[in-house]
C-alpha positions in Angstrom: 39.7 -130.5 -28.9 40.8 -133.9 -30.2 37.6 -135.4 -28.8 35.5 -132.9 -30.8 37.3 -133.6 -34.0 36.9 -137.4 -33.5 33.2 -136.9 -32.8 32.8 -134.6 -35.9 34.6 -137.1 -38.1 32.5 -139.9 -36.9 29.3 -138.0 -37.6 30.5 -137.1 -41.1 31.3 -140.8 -41.8 27.8 -141.8 -40.5 26.3 -139.2 -42.8 28.1 -140.3 -45.8 27.2 -143.9 -45.0 23.6 -143.0 -44.6 23.7 -141.1 -47.9 25.1 -144.0 -49.7 22.7 -146.4 -48.2 19.8 -144.1 -49.4 21.0 -144.0 -52.9 21.4 -147.8 -52.8 17.8 -148.1 -51.8 16.7 -145.7 -54.5 18.5 -147.9 -57.0 16.9 -150.9 -55.6 13.5 -149.5 -55.8 13.9 -148.5 -59.5 15.3 -151.8 -60.5 12.6 -153.8 -58.7 9.8 -151.7 -60.1 11.1 -152.4 -63.7 10.5 -156.0 -63.0 7.0 -156.1 -61.4 5.1 -156.4 -64.7 7.5 -158.3 -66.9 5.8 -161.6 -66.1 2.6 -160.1 -67.3 3.3 -158.0 -70.4 6.0 -160.3 -71.9 3.5 -162.9 -72.5 0.6 -161.0 -74.3 2.5 -160.3 -77.5 3.8 -163.9 -78.0 0.7 -165.7 -76.6 -0.1 -167.3 -79.9 3.3 -168.8 -80.2 3.3 -170.0 -76.6 -0.1 -171.6 -76.9 0.9 -173.4 -80.2 4.3 -174.5 -78.9 3.0 -175.9 -75.6 -0.2 -177.3 -77.1 -2.4 -175.1 -74.8 -6.1 -175.6 -74.9 -8.4 -172.7 -74.9 -9.1 -173.1 -71.2 -5.4 -173.2 -70.4 -4.8 -170.0 -72.4 -7.8 -168.3 -70.5 -6.2 -169.4 -67.2 -2.9 -167.9 -68.2 -4.4 -164.6 -69.0 -6.4 -164.6 -65.8 -3.5 -165.5 -63.5 -2.1 -162.0 -63.0 -5.1 -160.6 -61.2 -5.6 -163.7 -59.2 -2.0 -163.9 -58.1 -1.8 -160.1 -57.4 -4.9 -160.5 -55.1 -3.8 -163.7 -53.3 -0.1 -163.1 -52.7 -0.6 -159.4 -52.1 -2.9 -160.1 -49.3 -0.4 -162.0 -47.3 2.5 -159.8 -47.9 2.3 -157.7 -44.7 2.3 -160.9 -42.6 5.3 -162.3 -44.4 7.1 -159.0 -44.1 6.6 -159.0 -40.3 7.9 -162.5 -40.1 11.1 -162.3 -42.2 11.6 -158.5 -42.7 10.9 -156.3 -45.6 14.3 -156.3 -47.2 14.7 -160.1 -47.0 11.1 -160.5 -48.4 11.8 -158.3 -51.3 14.9 -160.2 -52.2 12.8 -163.4 -51.9 10.2 -161.8 -54.2 12.8 -161.0 -56.8 14.2 -164.6 -56.6 10.7 -166.0 -57.1 10.2 -163.6 -60.1 13.4 -164.5 -61.7 13.2 -168.3 -61.2 9.6 -168.3 -62.3 10.5 -166.5 -65.5 13.6 -168.7 -66.1 11.7 -172.0 -65.6 8.8 -171.1 -67.8 11.2 -170.1 -70.6 12.8 -173.6 -70.5 9.9 -176.0 -70.3 7.7 -177.7 -73.0 4.8 -178.5 -70.7 1.8 -176.3 -70.4 1.2 -177.3 -66.8 4.7 -176.5 -65.7 4.5 -173.3 -67.6 1.4 -172.2 -65.8 2.9 -173.2 -62.4 6.1 -171.3 -63.2 4.0 -168.3 -64.0 2.4 -168.5 -60.7 5.8 -168.4 -59.1 6.8 -165.4 -61.1 3.5 -163.5 -60.5 3.8 -164.2 -56.8 7.1 -162.4 -56.7 5.6 -159.4 -58.6 2.6 -159.4 -56.3 4.7 -159.3 -53.2 6.7 -156.5 -54.7 3.6 -154.5 -55.5 2.8 -154.2 -51.8 6.3 -154.0 -50.5 7.7 -151.2 -52.5 5.3 -148.5 -51.3 6.0 -149.7 -47.8 9.7 -149.4 -48.2 9.3 -145.9 -49.7 7.2 -144.8 -46.7 9.7 -146.3 -44.3 13.0 -145.0 -45.8 11.8 -141.8 -47.4 8.9 -140.5 -45.3 9.7 -136.9 -46.1 10.3 -137.6 -49.9 7.5 -140.1 -50.6 6.1 -138.0 -53.4 9.4 -138.0 -55.3 10.1 -141.6 -54.7 6.6 -142.6 -55.7 7.2 -140.7 -59.0 10.4 -142.8 -59.5 8.6 -145.9 -58.6 5.5 -145.3 -60.8 7.7 -144.3 -63.7 10.0 -147.3 -63.5 6.9 -149.5 -63.3 5.6 -147.9 -66.5 9.0 -148.2 -68.3 9.2 -151.9 -67.3 5.6 -152.6 -68.5 6.4 -151.0 -71.8 9.8 -152.6 -72.3 8.4 -156.2 -71.8 5.4 -155.5 -74.0 7.4 -153.9 -76.8 10.7 -155.8 -76.6 9.5 -159.5 -76.4 8.7 -159.8 -80.1 11.9 -158.2 -81.3 13.8 -160.5 -79.0 12.0 -163.5 -80.4 12.8 -162.5 -83.9 16.5 -162.0 -82.9 16.4 -165.5 -81.5 15.2 -166.9 -84.9 11.5 -167.1 -83.7 12.3 -168.8 -80.4 10.0 -167.6 -77.8 11.7 -169.4 -75.0 14.7 -167.2 -75.3 12.6 -164.0 -75.6 10.9 -164.8 -72.3 14.1 -166.0 -70.6 15.8 -162.7 -71.1 13.5 -161.0 -68.5 14.8 -163.5 -65.8 18.2 -161.8 -66.1 16.7 -158.4 -65.4 15.2 -159.8 -62.1 18.6 -161.0 -61.1 20.2 -157.7 -61.7 17.4 -156.0 -59.5 18.3 -158.1 -56.6 21.9 -156.9 -56.4 21.3 -153.6 -54.6 19.2 -155.3 -51.9 21.8 -158.0 -51.4 24.4 -155.3 -51.0 22.6 -153.6 -48.1 24.2 -154.3 -44.7 23.0 -157.5 -43.1 22.3 -155.6 -39.9 20.3 -152.9 -41.5 17.5 -152.3 -39.1 14.0 -152.8 -40.3 12.1 -150.7 -37.8 8.8 -152.3 -37.3 6.4 -150.4 -35.2 4.1 -153.1 -33.6 1.9 -150.3 -32.1 1.3 -148.8 -35.5 0.4 -152.2 -37.1 -3.1 -152.0 -38.6 -4.8 -155.3 -38.4 -6.9 -156.7 -41.4 -10.1 -156.7 -39.2 -9.7 -153.0 -38.7 -9.3 -152.4 -42.4 -12.6 -154.2 -43.0 -14.3 -151.6 -40.9 -12.5 -148.7 -42.5 -14.4 -146.7 -45.2 -11.1 -145.3 -46.4 -9.7 -148.7 -46.9 -12.7 -149.7 -48.9 -12.7 -146.5 -50.8 -9.0 -147.0 -51.8 -9.9 -150.7 -52.9 -12.8 -149.3 -55.0 -10.6 -146.6 -56.6 -7.7 -148.9 -57.2 -10.1 -151.6 -58.5 -12.0 -149.5 -60.9 -9.0 -147.8 -62.4 -7.4 -151.4 -62.8 -10.5 -152.7 -64.4 -10.6 -150.0 -67.0 -6.8 -150.5 -67.7 -7.2 -154.3 -68.1 -10.1 -153.8 -70.4 -8.3 -151.2 -72.5 -5.1 -153.3 -72.8 -7.1 -156.4 -73.7 -9.8 -155.0 -76.1 -8.3 -151.9 -77.5 -6.8 -153.8 -80.5 -10.1 -155.4 -81.3 -11.8 -152.0 -81.2 -9.2 -150.7 -83.5 -9.5 -153.6 -85.9 -13.4 -153.1 -85.9 -12.7 -149.5 -86.8 -10.6 -150.5 -90.0 -7.1 -150.5 -88.6 -4.7 -153.2 -89.7 -3.1 -155.5 -87.0 0.2 -153.5 -87.3 -1.6 -150.2 -87.0 -3.5 -151.5 -84.0 -0.3 -152.7 -82.5 1.4 -149.3 -83.0 -1.5 -147.5 -81.4 -1.5 -149.9 -78.4 2.4 -149.2 -78.1 1.8 -145.5 -77.9 -1.1 -146.1 -75.5 1.2 -148.0 -73.2 4.1 -145.6 -73.6 2.2 -142.5 -72.5 2.1 -144.2 -69.1 5.7 -143.0 -68.6 5.3 -139.2 -68.8 2.0 -139.4 -66.7 3.9 -141.4 -64.0 6.6 -138.7 -64.0 4.1 -135.9 -63.4 1.1 -137.3 -61.4 2.7 -138.6 -58.1 4.7 -135.5 -57.6 1.7 -133.3 -58.3 -0.5 -135.4 -56.0 2.1 -135.3 -53.2 1.9 -131.5 -53.2 -1.8 -131.6 -52.5 -3.4 -132.4 -49.2 -6.6 -133.2 -51.1 -6.5 -135.1 -54.4 -10.2 -135.0 -55.2 -9.8 -132.4 -58.0 -7.3 -134.9 -59.7 -9.9 -137.7 -59.3 -12.5 -135.7 -61.1 -10.1 -134.4 -63.7 -9.0 -137.9 -64.7 -12.6 -139.1 -64.8 -13.6 -136.3 -67.2 -10.6 -137.1 -69.5 -11.8 -140.7 -69.5 -15.4 -139.5 -70.4 -14.0 -137.6 -73.3 -11.9 -140.4 -74.5 -14.7 -143.1 -74.2 -17.2 -140.9 -76.0 -14.7 -140.3 -78.8 -14.0 -144.0 -79.2 -17.8 -144.7 -79.5 -17.9 -142.3 -82.6 -15.6 -144.7 -84.5 -13.6 -141.8 -85.8 -10.0 -140.8 -85.3 -9.7 -143.8 -82.9 -5.9 -143.2 -82.5 -6.7 -139.7 -81.0 -9.3 -140.8 -78.6 -7.1 -143.8 -77.4 -4.4 -141.2 -76.6 -7.0 -139.2 -74.5 -7.9 -142.4 -72.7 -4.3 -143.2 -72.0 -4.0 -139.8 -70.3 -7.0 -140.6 -68.1 -5.0 -143.6 -66.9 -2.8 -141.2 -65.0 -5.3 -142.4 -62.2 -3.1 -145.4 -61.8 0.1 -143.7 -60.6 -2.2 -141.4 -58.5 -3.7 -144.5 -56.8 -0.2 -145.8 -56.1 0.7 -142.4 -54.6 -2.4 -142.3 -52.4 -1.4 -145.6 -50.6 1.4 -143.6 -49.0 -0.4 -140.3 -48.8 -3.4 -141.7 -46.8 -1.1 -143.2 -44.2 1.3 -142.0 -41.6 3.5 -145.1 -41.0 5.0 -147.8 -43.1 3.1 -150.5 -41.3 -0.3 -148.7 -42.2 1.0 -148.3 -45.8 1.8 -152.0 -46.0 -1.8 -152.9 -44.6 -3.6 -150.4 -47.0 -1.5 -151.4 -50.0 -2.2 -155.2 -49.4 -5.9 -154.6 -48.8 -6.5 -152.1 -51.6 -4.6 -154.0 -54.2 -5.9 -157.5 -53.3 -9.6 -156.4 -53.2 -9.0 -154.1 -56.3 -7.4 -156.7 -58.5 -10.1 -159.2 -57.7 -12.7 -156.7 -58.8 -10.7 -155.7 -61.9 -10.2 -159.3 -63.1 -13.8 -159.6 -64.1 -13.8 -156.6 -66.3 -12.2 -158.1 -69.5 -14.4 -161.1 -69.2 -17.7 -159.2 -68.8 -16.7 -156.8 -71.7 -16.0 -159.7 -73.8 -19.4 -161.3 -73.1 -21.2 -157.9 -73.7 -19.3 -157.5 -77.0 -20.3 -161.0 -78.2 -23.9 -160.7 -77.2 -24.4 -157.2 -78.6 -22.1 -157.4 -81.7 -20.8 -153.8 -80.9 -19.2 -151.5 -78.4 -22.2 -149.6 -77.0 -22.9 -152.1 -74.1 -19.2 -152.5 -73.2 -18.8 -148.8 -72.9 -22.0 -148.4 -71.0 -20.5 -150.7 -68.4 -17.2 -148.7 -68.5 -19.3 -145.4 -67.9 -20.8 -147.2 -64.8 -17.5 -148.2 -63.5 -16.2 -144.7 -64.0 -19.0 -143.4 -61.9 -18.0 -145.7 -59.1 -14.4 -144.5 -59.5 -15.4 -141.0 -58.9 -17.5 -141.9 -55.8 -14.7 -143.9 -54.2 -12.0 -141.7 -55.4 -13.5 -138.6 -53.9 -13.6 -140.3 -50.5 -10.0 -141.7 -50.8 -8.7 -138.4 -52.2 -9.8 -136.2 -49.2 -7.3 -135.2 -46.5 -7.6 -138.1 -44.1 -5.5 -140.9 -42.8 -6.1 -144.6 -42.3 -4.7 -144.7 -38.8 -7.4 -142.3 -37.6 -10.3 -144.4 -38.9 -8.9 -147.7 -37.7 -8.2 -146.4 -34.3 -11.8 -145.0 -34.1 -13.1 -148.3 -35.4 -11.2 -150.2 -32.8 -12.8 -148.2 -30.0 -16.2 -148.8 -31.6 -16.7 -145.0 -32.1 -17.6 -144.6 -35.7 -19.3 -141.3 -35.2 -16.0 -139.4 -34.7 -15.8 -136.3 -36.9 -12.4 -137.3 -38.0 -13.6 -140.6 -39.3 -16.8 -139.4 -41.0 -16.1 -135.9 -42.2 -15.9 -135.8 -46.0 -14.4 -132.4 -46.0 -16.5 -130.8 -48.6 
């Protein structure tokens, strides 16, 4: 009898410990997600002050605005290899340290070159976190990945909005000192590292070598390329809208303050969509209906913006279409069975996708200058939207990366599981 009681008490202690550990990881995921975009969106609103204060040339300013997509692509690609070498938890702590250190250094310097180098350090941390967090969710919460991806996407949206909306008020509170305004975000990164540092040092990171999906296999996977295409097209549209919506509004007669307000609402609407979309997608085995639905919302919003009337309304409609972003994040976990495959797919889709997305704002800018209007830029966006539907319909079907990569490794690409589009 005594032995039974001891066994029961031991089991209860383990269950309480496991529950506490899970909540610690949840907190860690949320805090880390809040930080992943602060290095990007904290700069845009004070870019003029930074350029003037550091004496940046036009080329240097252009490099600064292009760095996010380049860093997300480059550092995201090597994240799975790094995580296998040093472990996922340690790598995420390293990423948050890089993020915080880069943010702090660039807030303290007076050199444009050092500012750019520090930005690379900070963005490297964000890029690693982009790939790692879906992997950690898949590993620690395989049965609750939908709910956890909702938390992750929502925290990411909140962090994006906070850095975009809060940097200017922080600068004003610091008597116009943009160094202080940027440095505040380094403190948030330091706080985000605390839950991960608090995890037991002997916490197992169960890496399944047999389940590891190699980069060569992903290159031969249509699902991997479809995910990269879907992620890249929605990211391209997002970067174009964030970069060029204020100009479109000013061309439509809005003042700078009015355009800033609309952009703030446009960004803020990412929070409610992030709360709803991942949970909705997780309840479905097939997300193709959502892919088409978001595309139709985009079509309505783009067509409305082209009319030049009630631009705030159509910008709001477009922001609802950008629910495709949290859905793309969700599909990284929904299209895989193991954490290892999630890591591989996340790295591949985000790296290739961000490289594609990075050219969007530049091409739109060229088309706008050449044509003197918005017809050509929106023609490009409609083409991109068509590609989004094609890739999204393949990626949104009920299939798994492991099935395709295993088939590809055998050289048997005619397997029904690998080729069926499940129409």
